[in-house]
Structure formats: structure tokens, C-alpha cells
C-alpha positions as CSV (number, residue, x, y, z in Angstrom):
1,M,17.9,4.3,4.9
2,N,21.7,4.4,4.8
3,D,23.1,2.9,1.5
4,A,25.7,1.0,3.4
5,L,23.1,-0.6,5.6
6,V,21.0,-1.5,2.6
7,R,24.0,-3.3,1.0
8,R,24.7,-5.1,4.2
9,I,21.1,-6.3,4.5
10,T,21.2,-7.3,0.8
11,A,24.5,-9.2,1.4
12,I,23.0,-11.0,4.4
13,S,19.9,-12.0,2.3
14,G,22.3,-13.5,-0.3
15,V,23.9,-15.6,2.4
16,L,20.4,-16.7,3.6
17,I,19.5,-17.7,0.0
18,G,22.7,-19.9,-0.2
19,T,22.1,-21.4,3.2
20,T,18.5,-22.3,2.7
21,I,19.3,-23.9,-0.8
22,V,22.0,-26.1,0.9
23,L,19.5,-27.1,3.6
24,S,16.8,-28.0,1.2
25,I,18.8,-30.1,-1.3
26,P,19.2,-33.2,0.9
27,L,15.5,-33.3,1.4
28,Y,15.0,-34.0,-2.3
29,F,17.2,-37.1,-2.3
30,M,16.2,-38.7,1.1
31,Y,13.7,-41.0,-0.4
32,Q,13.4,-43.2,-3.6
33,G,9.9,-42.8,-4.8
34,P,7.1,-40.6,-3.2
35,P,8.4,-38.8,-0.1
36,P,6.3,-38.5,3.1
37,A,4.3,-35.3,3.6
38,W,6.6,-33.9,6.3
39,N,9.5,-34.1,3.8
40,V,7.7,-32.1,1.2
41,L,6.3,-29.5,3.6
42,T,9.6,-29.0,5.3
43,R,11.5,-28.3,2.1
44,N,8.6,-26.0,1.0
45,L,9.0,-24.1,4.2
46,I,12.7,-23.7,3.6
47,N,12.0,-22.6,0.0
48,L,9.6,-19.9,1.4
49,L,12.6,-18.6,3.4
50,T,14.6,-18.7,0.2
51,C,12.0,-16.6,-1.5
52,A,12.0,-14.1,1.3
53,G,15.8,-13.8,0.8
54,L,15.2,-13.3,-2.9
55,I,12.8,-10.4,-2.4
56,V,15.3,-8.6,-0.2
57,F,18.3,-9.3,-2.4
58,V,16.6,-8.3,-5.6
59,S,15.1,-5.1,-4.2
60,G,18.5,-4.3,-2.5
61,F,20.6,-4.7,-5.6
62,A,18.1,-2.6,-7.7
63,H,18.1,0.1,-5.0
64,A,21.9,0.1,-5.0
65,V,22.0,0.6,-8.8
66,R,19.6,3.5,-8.6
67,R,21.5,5.2,-5.8
68,A,24.8,4.7,-7.5
69,D,23.8,6.4,-10.7
70,A,20.4,7.7,-11.7
71,A,21.2,7.2,-15.4
72,Y,20.8,3.4,-14.8
73,E,17.2,3.7,-13.5
74,W,15.8,1.6,-16.4
75,P,18.3,-1.4,-15.9
76,A,17.5,-1.2,-12.2
77,S,13.8,-1.6,-13.1
78,V,14.6,-4.6,-15.3
79,I,16.5,-6.1,-12.4
80,Y,13.7,-5.6,-10.0
81,G,11.0,-6.8,-12.4
82,A,12.8,-9.9,-13.5
83,G,13.9,-10.7,-10.0
84,M,10.4,-10.4,-8.5
85,L,8.8,-12.4,-11.3
86,F,11.4,-15.1,-10.6
87,T,10.4,-15.0,-7.0
88,A,6.7,-15.1,-7.8
89,M,7.2,-18.2,-10.0
90,A,9.2,-19.9,-7.2
91,L,6.3,-19.2,-4.8
92,V,3.8,-20.6,-7.2
93,S,5.9,-23.7,-7.6
94,V,6.1,-24.1,-3.7
95,S,2.3,-23.8,-3.6
96,L,1.8,-26.4,-6.3
97,E,4.1,-28.9,-4.6
98,A,2.3,-28.4,-1.3
99,G,-1.0,-28.8,-3.0
100,T,0.0,-32.2,-4.2
101,V,0.7,-33.2,-0.6
102,F,-2.6,-31.7,0.7
103,G,-4.5,-33.7,-2.1
104,A,-2.6,-37.0,-1.2
105,P,-1.5,-36.8,2.4
106,D,-0.8,-40.5,2.5
107,G,2.4,-40.0,0.5
108,T,1.4,-41.8,-2.6
109,L,2.4,-39.0,-4.9
110,D,5.7,-37.4,-5.5
111,P,5.0,-33.7,-6.1
112,T,8.0,-33.3,-8.4
113,V,6.8,-35.8,-10.9
114,D,3.3,-37.1,-10.2
115,G,0.0,-35.6,-10.9
116,L,-1.3,-32.5,-12.9
117,L,0.3,-30.1,-10.5
118,A,3.6,-31.6,-11.1
119,D,3.1,-31.1,-14.9
120,G,2.1,-27.5,-14.3
121,N,5.4,-27.0,-12.5
122,V,7.6,-28.3,-15.3
123,L,8.1,-25.0,-17.2
124,I,8.3,-23.0,-13.9
125,H,11.3,-25.1,-12.8
126,G,12.7,-25.0,-16.3
127,S,12.3,-22.6,-19.2
128,I,10.5,-19.9,-17.3
129,K,13.1,-19.6,-14.5
130,R,15.9,-19.8,-17.0
131,L,14.5,-17.0,-19.1
132,L,13.9,-14.8,-16.0
133,S,17.4,-15.6,-14.7
134,A,19.0,-14.6,-17.9
135,I,17.1,-11.3,-18.0
136,F,18.0,-10.6,-14.4
137,L,21.7,-11.4,-14.8
138,L,22.2,-9.5,-18.0
139,A,20.7,-6.4,-16.4
140,C,22.9,-7.0,-13.2
141,S,26.0,-7.4,-15.4
142,Y,25.4,-4.2,-17.3
143,A,24.3,-1.9,-14.5
144,G,26.6,-3.5,-11.8
145,S,29.7,-3.1,-13.9
146,R,29.0,0.5,-15.0
147,T,28.2,1.7,-11.5
148,R,31.1,-0.3,-10.1
149,L,28.8,-2.1,-7.6
150,I,30.4,-5.4,-8.6
151,P,33.9,-6.1,-9.8
152,G,34.5,-6.9,-13.5
153,W,34.9,-10.6,-13.0
154,L,31.4,-10.8,-11.4
155,A,29.9,-8.9,-14.3
156,V,31.5,-11.3,-16.8
157,A,30.3,-14.3,-14.7
158,A,26.8,-12.9,-14.7
159,Y,26.9,-12.5,-18.5
160,L,28.2,-16.1,-19.0
161,I,25.6,-17.6,-16.5
162,A,22.9,-15.6,-18.4
163,V,24.0,-17.1,-21.7
164,F,24.0,-20.6,-20.1
165,N,20.5,-20.1,-18.9
166,L,19.3,-19.0,-22.3
167,F,20.7,-22.3,-23.7
168,F,18.2,-24.2,-21.6
169,V,15.0,-22.1,-22.6
170,P,14.2,-24.3,-25.6
171,S,14.5,-27.5,-23.4
172,L,10.7,-27.6,-23.3
173,Y,10.8,-29.5,-26.6
174,F,12.7,-32.4,-25.1
175,G,10.3,-34.1,-22.7
176,K,10.2,-34.2,-18.9
177,D,12.6,-37.0,-18.0
178,A,14.4,-35.7,-15.0
179,T,17.3,-38.0,-15.6
180,Q,18.2,-36.4,-18.9
181,F,20.7,-33.5,-18.9
182,Y,18.7,-31.4,-21.5
183,S,15.0,-31.8,-20.9
184,A,12.2,-29.6,-19.7
185,I,13.0,-30.5,-16.1
186,G,16.3,-32.4,-16.5
187,W,19.1,-32.2,-14.0
188,G,21.2,-30.0,-16.2
189,N,18.4,-27.6,-16.5
190,T,16.8,-27.4,-13.1
191,A,19.8,-28.3,-10.9
192,L,23.1,-27.5,-12.5
193,C,22.1,-24.4,-14.4
194,A,19.9,-23.1,-11.6
195,S,22.7,-23.5,-9.0
196,F,24.9,-20.9,-10.8
197,L,22.5,-18.1,-10.0
198,V,22.8,-19.0,-6.3
199,Y,26.6,-19.0,-6.5
200,W,26.6,-15.6,-8.2
201,M,24.4,-14.1,-5.5
202,L,26.6,-15.5,-2.8
203,A,29.7,-14.1,-4.6
204,V,28.0,-10.7,-4.7
205,S,27.2,-10.9,-1.0
206,I,30.7,-11.8,0.0
207,V,32.2,-9.0,-2.0
208,W,29.8,-6.4,-0.5
209,M,30.5,-7.8,3.0
210,R,34.3,-7.4,2.4
211,R,33.8,-3.9,1.1
212,A,31.7,-3.0,4.2
213,R,34.6,-4.1,6.4
């Protein structure tokens, strides 16, 4: 497949990721207390589309690195491995949330905080994703800057976001109060920090689209 076409598809997938994230966010704040089943299943369906976009973006970025310079085959493999593991964890999280709804279709449980499945999701939303994000971004920063796939400012941004993600890895020691900034599933961990990865992917997508023109 033509390299320019691969980059274009990768960029489109980055836009898809950003769009689906924006669409899903309001669904998490529509209800105080346990949401109805349709709400949870709808946001899970949207999250599945996000994961589809992640698969394409990660594989496309790794492919671009390999094609740009064969000397960076190993960083490309790290990008691919960390990105795919991140996506796999996201899919497990979606499945666990949906499982709570299937177990309590009357809407008595909030899959983000209630039940054993919610507890099993805590590290996935927090420390696990933060660690995988950091590995992914550090590899992207290193390989992307040296192959000139991304401009210097995006490489620096990836490095800084990776360090910020690493800062939240030890948050598993600080409980699971979602209202706290620094907890295993706190808003600073799972919302603020996680959002920067999406912003970075969107920025890469915009840069590649502009280059294609």
C-alpha cells in the first residue's frame, strides 16, 4: 500500500478517535447515580469505535516509522506493542462495563463504581493505561523525531505527556475515590491525564493531513 495513503488513513483514524471520545464524554455525566442500560451500552458501543480507531492509528504510525528508516524497527515494535496492549485493555474495560449492565439490567448498578467488575476496572482505567501510554509516547517521541515523521514540538509534547502519565502510575496506593485528583481512578488520573494522549493523536493527524495537502 502507498505510504501516503497509509498516513492519510492513520490521520483519519486519529480524527475518529477524537470524535468518538467527544461523543462519549456527555454520556458519563447525564445521570447522577446509576445510569440506565441504554446509556452504558451506547457509550460502550462508541468506545468500541474508539478502539477500532486506535488499532488503525497505532499500526499506521508503527508502519510509517518502519518505512521511514529501517534502523528504527525496534522502536516501531515498541510503539505497536504498547499501543495494541493499550487497546486490548480498553476493550477489556468495555466488556466489564457491559457485563455489569447485563448482570443488573434494571439499572441499579453504576458500572464505573459498583460491583466487582468495577473494582476490576480500576487499574485498567488508571495505572495500567498510564504506564502503557507512557511507553507508547516515549517510543513515538524518539522514533518520530528522528525519522522526521512528526515536528519537534510534537516530539517534545509526547515526551512531556509520557512523564505526566508516569506520575500517575503509583496512584494505585491512594484509593478509588473518583472525586480525588490523585487516586487510582481519580479525575486527574483517568480524565485529565488520559485526555492528553487523545489531543496528541489529534495533533499528529492534523499535521499529517496538512502535509498530505
